[in-house]
N, C-alpha and C positions, 0 to 999 in steps of 0.2 A: 504493500501498500502506498503510495504517496501522499503525505498531508501537511501541513505547517504544525505548529503546536498549538495555534490556536484552536484546529478541530479539536484536537484534545480536551481542549478545555471545555470546550463546548460540550463534548461526549462527557466531562464529569461532571460539568453544571448541572446540567440537564439528567443525569444518570442515565444516557439511555445506550448501557451498556448489559451484557448478560449479567446479572447480580444471583446467580443461583450457586448456592455453596461458594460463596468466595473465599479465598485465603490468600493471605499474605504470601511473597515469596518465601517465606521458613516454614509455611505450612500452616500458620494459625491461622484461627475463622476469624474471620472480617466480618464484620454490619456496620453499614453506615445509616447513622441517623442524617445527617446534615451536611450537605456538602459544601457547607459555608458560604462567604459573600464573596464574590467575585475583586481580587483587586488591581484596580488598574494603575497604582504608583508601582512606586518603589519595593520593593518585599516580597515574602512570600504571594504567589498564585493567588490562593484563597485564604480568608481570615477567620476566625469564631466556627472552625468545623467541631462535627462530634460523632467518632467512631467507637467501635469497639474491637479490641485484636485481645484475642482467648478471652479472657473475664475480665479485662481491665475496662471502663470506657475513657479515651480520651478527647480532652477538647483541646482546640488549639488551629494550628495555621497549615496547610495543606501546600506540596508543590509541584506542576506540573511538569515534567519534560519525556520529549519522544526516548531517549535512553538515559539508563542509571547514570554514566559516566557525563551526562550534561551537567550534571551538579559539579564537579571540578570545573569543567570547562566552562563555567558559567561563573566561576568563580567563589561562588558559594560558602567553599569549604572554611575560610577566613573571615565570612561575614556575621556578625553577632546576630542579626536580625532576622537569620533562618536556624536558630539554636532551636525552638522549640516546636520546630515541624514536625508534627505528629503521623504523618502520611506520606510517602513520596508515591505519585500516581506517576508511570510510564507505559508509553506501547513495547518497549522491550527492555528488560531486565538485563545489561550486561554487564553490571559490577553492583556488589553488596554497598550499602550507602553506611558506612561507619563516621559519627561524627570526630573531631578531635579531639571530645572527651570521654570517647569509647562507646558512647551510646548508638547502637545500631538500630536504623529508622524503619520502620515496617515500610513494606515497597508493596505495593501493587499492580500486576501487569495487564495489560489492556489487551495485548496480539492477540489472544483468539477470544476476546467478549464482543468487540467492535461488530455490529450485524453489518454485511456488505452490502446489503440493499440501504442501509442510510451512507455508508459508506460511497457505493455508487450514486446516490441523488445529488451529495456534497461534490461530489470529481465533476458531475452534470453540470452543477450551478456554479462552478467558479472557473472550470477549464474547457467547458464548453464554448465553441462557436457563437458569438452576442452581437448583436449590431447594436443594441440600444443599452440594457442592464443587462445583468446576467442571470436575471429569473423572468426574463423577456414570455417565454413560451409557458410560465408558471402562474404569473402572479394574476392572470385572469380568473386562475381557481381558487383564489384567498377567501374566505370569509368578508363580507362588508365591516364586521364586526372588530376583526381580527385590522384592516387596513385601517379604518378610521384611530382605532385606540393608537397605533401605531404615527400615524399623522399627528395627531395631538402632542404627543409626545416629541417627532422631531419638530416641530414648529414651535413647542415652547424652547426646545436647545437655541433653533434658528433667531428666536426674539432674544435669547438671554446673550446670545454672541453680539447680535446688534445692539442689547439695551450695554452692554460694557462698552463701547465707544461713546453713546450718551452718556453713563457715570464719568467715565475719562473727561470727558469734555466741561462735564457740572462740574467736577472738581477744579480746572483750569480755571472757567467763570464764579470760581467762587460759592458754589450751592445754588447759584442764581438760576432756576429753572426755564422765567420766560426769556432770559438770555440764551439760554441752550436752546430750547425750543426755536427760537426767532432765527438761530446761526444756522441748524438742522432742516429749517423748512425753508429758508434760503436755498441751501445746498440741492434739496431735492426738486426746485423750484426749477433748477438747469437739467432735469433730469440725468442721465449719466452722459451726456454730450458737452450739455456746461457746467455741470455741476462742481467742477474746483472753482471755475471764476465766481460765482454766485457765493459760494463760502467764503472767501477772501472776501469779498462785498460786505458780507453781512459781518465780519469780523473786523475791516476795517469801517465798518459805519455802525457803530455800539445803536442799540435801539435806544437808548437813553436821550441820545441826540433827535433820532427821529421823533420821542415824545414832545419834546419840546415843542417841536411846529406840528403837531396832530391840526391844528386849526387852520393851516394853511398848505393845500394840498401841491401849491404850485410847487412850494420850497420841498416837500415829501418828494416830487418827482425829480427835483433838480437834485436834489441829495443823493438819489440813489442813480441816476444816469449820469450826473456830475463822479461819483465814486467809483462805477462802472469802467470811464475812461471814454465815454461818447461825448462827451462835450466839448474835446480839445482840438474842434475845428472852427472854421465860418461855417456861416449858415443864413440861409435864404429865407426859410421860412420864419414868422415871428414867434412860433412855438417855440423850435430850439433856439432861438436867439434869448429869449426872455428864462428859457430854464438856464441858458450858459448864464446869463447876466447876476441872476440868484444864486447860481453855485460857487461863482468867482467869490461874492463877498461871503457866503456861508465854508467854503473852503478856510479863508484865513481866519476868519471867527474859531472855526473849530482846527486849524491846524491839520487839514485832511489830505492824507496820502492818498491816490486812486487808485484803483486796480490798473494793471499794463493791461491796454486795449486789445494787443495783440492774443490774448488769451483766450477773448471771445471765437467761437465758433459757427463760421454760416454754412459753409461745404455740405452737401449731403442732409441739409435739413429743408424740411416743408419753410415756404413762407412765413405759416402759422406758429411754427415754432421757433422763429429766428431769436436771438436772444433779447433781441429790444424788446419782441411783442413781449416776453416773458417779463422783461423788465418792467413793461408797463403795465402789467397782469398784478405782479409783487407790489406795485407801489400804490397800486388804484386797493387792493388787500392791505396795506400798511393805513393806508388812510381812511377805510370804511372802518377798523377793529384794531382797536390797541387791546392790549393784555391777552393775546389769540390763548398763550395757554392755560390762563386762568379761564376761558371760555372754554376751551375742551375739556377742563376737570368739571366745570357746571352743567354742560350742554349732555344731557343724556340722548336725546333724541337724536337717531343718527340722520334724519331728515333735514332739522334745525342744525347739526353740523356742518352738513353741504352745502346748506343755503349761506355759511360764512363765505364759500368762495363764488358757488353759483351766483350770488347777489352783487357781486363784484364789477362795479361800470367803469371801463377804462377810460383813459381821456378820449374826448372824442376827435382827437389829432389822429388816434389809429386807427378810426375805420378805413381811410384812406390812405395809411402809408403802412411798411412795415419797415421801414429804414427811414431816419430822418432826412427831409428834402427830396425824398423818392416818392411821389404819387402813386397811388396802382387804386386798383378797382374796388369801390365799398365793399366789407366783408367784418362783422361780428369779429372784435378781436378780444374778446371776454372769455374765462376761463372755462375752456369745455370739460362733458361730463367724464369723458375719458379720462382728462388731465387731473378732474378734483378726484378720482376714484382710486390713483395713484398715490395723491400727494393726502390723501386718508391712510390708504395703506403706507407708505413708505414714512409720511411722519407722525400720524395723530394716532394712529392703533399702536406704534413703536411708544412714542412718551406714556401712553396711558400704562402700558406693561411697564417701563422702566420706572415709571413712578410708583407704580404699586409694587413691583419687588423694592426698589429703594424705601421704601417706608412700610413696606410688609403688609400692604394692604390689598386684599384679594379682592375686592371689590373692580378697583381700579383694573388689577391683571383681567379680570372676567369682563370690562367693557372693552378693553383692547383684543380680544379673542371673539368678542361677539361683535363689535367692528369689523373684522375681516369675514366674520360668517357669513354680514350683511353684504358685502363688496363683492363682483363678480370677479372668477376667476381672470387672472392674467392670460395675457395672448403670446406665448410664447416657445420657442424650440421644444423645452422639457415639458410644457405640458402638453403640446400638440403630440409629443412621441407616446406619453402616460396615454393620454385620450386614443390611442390611434392602438395602444393593447390591451385595450377593453377597461382602463379607470376613467371612471366616472367624474369630471371635474364642474361645478358648480361655482364654489366659492372662493375665494380670496385665501381664504382659511386652507382650501386642500392644495392651491397652486402653490402658496407658496411652502408647506407640508412636503410637496412633491420636490420644490427645486432644492430645498435641502436634505432630502433623502436621496436625489442624484450627485449633488454636489459632494455630500458629505460620507455617503454611505455607497450607493451603485460604483460612483467614478475609481471606488478603492477596495471594492470588490471585497466589504465588509459586512457580508449577508450571514454571518455568524453573531454578529451584533446587532444583526437587525430584525425585528418582529416580524417581517413578512417572509425575511428566509426561514427565519426559526421556523415558522408555520409552512411553508414547504418544505423541509426536510423531514419534520413528522409527518408528512401527509402519507397516505399508506400509499 
């Protein structure tokens, strides 16, 4: 048989081996009460296991290796963390295990106890030819409850990873949730293409400055376009001329250093997604709503939350412009519903979850998850691939979970650590 040590961990963890007349390599009767807790950190592979060897019940750690001799190869002989190992589980027992203190560690050999059917399913899953994911031929046979439960777990894993970035920024902002939220919202307004310059814009233009001009929409727009570097030229139209005039005064007042204009990308973007249009939408949102994070915490109705974005009215100048001084056919430049859904997904849901985790408040965590269940699924290649394999995907809750599943499990063939993979391996 050919398999990595992880497979043996899996077999031991779920006790998927023949347990009839279990004996140690020395011929002592062996009974397993608990396989222990799988340890992903340094030290023995399983902790707090309970077994009986002969007439003695032991509680302690279990170490798993392909061969008994791997104990020395892995340097455990001189590591004090392994002194309380009560059982050595191996596929092949090729060397008795005796600790430096003279204690002989009981060994369980699994070479003739692993069912061929289990190994064959594992080998087919991991090493078979696949085009999308390892279990592409079997995932359709997994029941909905198993799939939903696992997607819930990987979605939480995804949100916890993303929350780490939120909490790191929160620390930099000295615990200011409003400022942190404003920076992340700005970055997400740039979507993938212009996320970086949008983030730099927000960091160069603190929300407190914008708040001082909340009653003057023209100055808000001047600050945002000026800090973005789009007011450094000469203009024909009256609107950008006025913005430039306002910005020059405010720049000196607050000693502002604008973002470098070359960072903004226009190529391969539809005009409706030009950074100038996104900046106009962002300015409209700032003008309409102060203290957005506080509103996020207060507004429980999703439709009302969406209205914060859909009700924003971009300056009329942009109705027939995509760039300054370049007229175009009239078209609405207000934030579209699809863009609003993405902002709710990437910013609102994440911050509800992060705030709940940080303050240990389940209410906000649940609201973040509920928001994802309300939003429609994303439209991307990963979602399309899973859909083609028969997985039903309707909400952002499911699409986000599957993105995490693909990127953190399927791509690395971590099927033994996956609830879906485990279910497939156990299927008769």
